[in-house]
C-alpha positions as CSV (number, residue, x, y, z in Angstrom):
1,Q,-3.9,18.1,1.0
2,F,-1.0,16.3,-0.6
3,G,0.3,15.4,2.9
4,V,-2.8,13.5,3.6
5,E,-2.8,11.8,0.2
6,M,0.8,10.8,0.6
7,E,0.2,9.3,4.0
8,K,-2.6,7.0,2.8
9,P,-0.4,5.0,0.3
10,E,2.1,4.3,3.1
11,V,-0.5,2.9,5.4
12,V,-1.9,0.8,2.6
13,C,1.6,-0.5,1.8
14,H,2.3,-1.4,5.4
15,Y,-1.2,-3.0,5.7
16,S,-0.7,-4.9,2.4
17,A,2.1,-6.9,4.1
18,Q,-0.6,-8.7,6.0
19,N,-3.4,-8.4,3.4
20,N,-1.3,-8.4,0.2
21,Q,-4.0,-10.4,-1.6
22,C,-6.5,-7.6,-1.2
23,I,-4.5,-4.4,-1.3
24,G,-1.1,-5.7,-2.5
25,K,-2.0,-5.1,-6.1
26,R,-2.8,-1.5,-5.4
27,C,0.5,-0.9,-3.7
28,P,3.5,-0.5,-6.0
29,F,5.8,-1.4,-3.1
30,S,3.9,-4.6,-2.2
31,K,5.6,-7.9,-2.4
32,V,3.0,-9.0,-5.0
33,N,4.4,-6.6,-7.6
34,H,8.0,-7.4,-6.8
């Protein structure tokens, strides 16, 4: 179960690169938080 949960944040982070205004705030690795 943890494997699936850990894979989701990675996808969100990569996707936030194009949609950082929507998902960037949820991703700690997003450019918005940096």
